[in-house]
N, C-alpha and C positions, 0 to 999 in steps of 0.2 A: 506842741511846737511842730516845726517842719519848715522847709524852705519856702513855703507859700505864705508865710506870716509877715512878709515885708510890707506892712501897712496895707495889705491887700492889693498892692499895685501890680498890674500885669498888662501885657499886650498879647492878644491871641490872634493869630492869622487863621481865620476859620475857612476851611475848604468848602467851596460850593459844590453843587452837583457835578459840574464839569470836571472838577478836580478828581472826583472818584471815578468818573468815566475815563479819565486819562490813564488809569491803571489797567494793565491787562489782566486776564483772568488768573494767571499764576501769582502775580503780585497781590491781587485781592485775596486769594486763597491763603497766601503766606501771612498776610496781615491778620486775617480772621482767626488763623490757627495759632498765632503767637502773641499772647497778651503783652509780653515784654516789648515786642516790636511796636505794637499799637501805642504803648506808653511812650516809647522813644519818639515815635512820630508825633504824638501830641505834644511832647515836651519841646520838640523841635519847631513847633508852631507857636511856642510860648516864649515871651521875654519877661524878665523879672521886673521890669519897669513899665510905667505907662508911657507909650510913645505915640503921640498923635501923628496924623498924616503929615502935617507940617514939619514936625520934628524928624520924621522918617526921611523926608526928602533932603534933609541936610546931613544925613548920616551916610557913610560909605559902607559900613557893615553893621550888623546887629548880632549880638551874642544870645543864642537860645538856651533855654533851660536844659537842653540835651548836651550843652557844651559845644555846639557847633557854631561856626561863624558863617552867617549868610551875607552875601554881597547885595547891596542895595544899588540898583541901577535906575536912572531916570532918563527917559527918552521922550522928550516933549511932555505930554500929559501922562504918559504911561510910566507907572512905577512898578518895578519888579523887585521881589525879595527872593533871593536864590533863583530857582527856575520858574517861580510862580508870578503872575501878574496880579497886582492889587486891583480889585474890581469895585470895592465898596469900602468907605473908610469911616473911622471915628463913630462907631456904633458904641454908645456908652453902656458899660456893664458894671456891676458892683465893684467900684473902686478901680476899674481898669477900662480898657478900650479894645474893641474888636475890629479888625480889618478883614474883609472877605477876600480870599485869593482863589485863583482858578486852577491851582495845581497843588499836589501834596508835596510837602517839604520833607522828604524822606532822608534821614541822616545816613 
Protein backbone atom coordinates (compact mmCIF):
# COMPACT_ATOMS: atom_id res chain seq x y z
CA UNK A 1 0.00 0.00 0.00
CA UNK A 2 0.87 3.66 -0.01
CA UNK A 3 -0.72 6.90 -0.91
CA UNK A 4 0.09 6.44 -4.59
CA UNK A 5 -2.31 3.51 -4.92
CA UNK A 6 -5.33 5.65 -5.84
CA UNK A 7 -6.08 3.84 -9.08
CA UNK A 8 -2.73 5.07 -10.30
CA UNK A 9 -4.20 8.48 -11.04
CA UNK A 10 -1.83 11.40 -10.88
CA UNK A 11 -0.85 14.66 -12.48
CA UNK A 12 2.82 15.58 -12.61
CA UNK A 13 4.11 19.06 -13.40
CA UNK A 14 7.44 18.13 -14.98
CA UNK A 15 10.11 20.84 -14.81
CA UNK A 16 11.86 21.50 -18.11
CA UNK A 17 15.54 22.44 -18.47
CA UNK A 18 14.74 26.14 -17.97
CA UNK A 19 13.13 25.31 -14.64
CA UNK A 20 16.43 23.99 -13.30
CA UNK A 21 18.36 26.89 -14.81
CA UNK A 22 16.11 29.26 -12.86
CA UNK A 23 17.65 28.02 -9.62
CA UNK A 24 20.78 29.71 -8.40
CA UNK A 25 23.84 27.66 -7.45
CA UNK A 26 23.02 27.71 -3.73
CA UNK A 27 19.47 26.45 -4.30
CA UNK A 28 20.74 23.69 -6.56
CA UNK A 29 23.37 22.67 -4.01
CA UNK A 30 20.75 22.66 -1.23
CA UNK A 31 18.46 20.42 -3.26
CA UNK A 32 21.20 18.00 -4.26
CA UNK A 33 22.42 17.57 -0.69
CA UNK A 34 18.99 17.14 0.88
CA UNK A 35 17.06 14.10 -0.39
CA UNK A 36 14.08 15.01 1.84
CA UNK A 37 13.83 18.38 0.12
CA UNK A 38 14.02 16.75 -3.32
CA UNK A 39 11.11 14.53 -2.29
CA UNK A 40 9.16 17.54 -1.02
CA UNK A 41 9.74 19.36 -4.30
CA UNK A 42 8.71 16.32 -6.36
CA UNK A 43 5.60 15.87 -4.26
CA UNK A 44 4.82 19.54 -4.74
CA UNK A 45 4.83 18.88 -8.51
CA UNK A 46 2.38 16.00 -8.10
CA UNK A 47 -1.41 15.94 -7.76
CA UNK A 48 -3.28 12.85 -6.55
CA UNK A 49 -5.77 12.99 -9.41
CA UNK A 50 -5.52 13.16 -13.16
CA UNK A 51 -6.14 16.80 -14.12
CA UNK A 52 -6.14 17.52 -17.85
CA UNK A 53 -5.21 20.92 -19.23
CA UNK A 54 -8.90 21.66 -19.82
CA UNK A 55 -9.75 20.80 -16.23
CA UNK A 56 -6.79 22.78 -14.94
CA UNK A 57 -8.02 25.95 -16.64
CA UNK A 58 -11.32 25.71 -14.76
CA UNK A 59 -9.64 25.36 -11.36
CA UNK A 60 -8.53 28.20 -9.12
CA UNK A 61 -6.14 26.14 -7.03
CA UNK A 62 -4.67 22.64 -6.97
CA UNK A 63 -3.64 20.66 -3.89
CA UNK A 64 -0.26 18.97 -4.19
CA UNK A 65 0.94 15.74 -2.63
CA UNK A 66 3.25 17.91 -0.48
CA UNK A 67 0.14 19.45 1.08
CA UNK A 68 0.63 22.81 -0.58
CA UNK A 69 -2.05 24.75 -2.43
CA UNK A 70 -0.90 26.18 -5.74
CA UNK A 71 -2.85 28.99 -7.36
CA UNK A 72 -3.82 28.45 -11.00
CA UNK A 73 -3.86 31.63 -13.07
CA UNK A 74 -4.99 32.03 -16.66
CA UNK A 75 -3.82 34.97 -18.74
CA UNK A 76 -5.06 34.55 -22.29
CA UNK A 77 -3.36 31.40 -23.55
CA UNK A 78 -0.88 31.35 -20.67
CA UNK A 79 -1.62 29.02 -17.77
CA UNK A 80 0.44 29.30 -14.62
CA UNK A 81 0.57 26.96 -11.64
CA UNK A 82 2.14 28.65 -8.67
CA UNK A 83 5.13 30.56 -10.07
CA UNK A 84 5.60 28.30 -13.10
CA UNK A 85 4.16 28.60 -16.59
CA UNK A 86 2.73 25.47 -18.18
CA UNK A 87 4.56 25.01 -21.50
CA UNK A 88 3.29 21.62 -22.66
CA UNK A 89 0.17 19.74 -21.63
CA UNK A 90 -1.62 16.41 -21.54
CA UNK A 91 1.32 14.07 -22.04
CA UNK A 92 -0.21 10.73 -21.16
CA UNK A 93 1.65 8.51 -18.74
CA UNK A 94 0.68 5.28 -16.99
CA UNK A 95 -2.69 6.17 -15.51
CA UNK A 96 -1.97 9.85 -15.28
CA UNK A 97 -1.00 12.97 -17.14
CA UNK A 98 2.09 15.14 -17.30
CA UNK A 99 2.21 18.87 -17.92
CA UNK A 100 5.62 20.47 -18.52
CA UNK A 101 6.34 23.66 -16.55
CA UNK A 102 9.15 26.19 -16.83
CA UNK A 103 9.80 26.62 -13.13
CA UNK A 104 10.32 24.55 -10.00
CA UNK A 105 7.42 24.51 -7.54
CA UNK A 106 9.39 24.60 -4.32
CA UNK A 107 7.18 24.21 -1.24
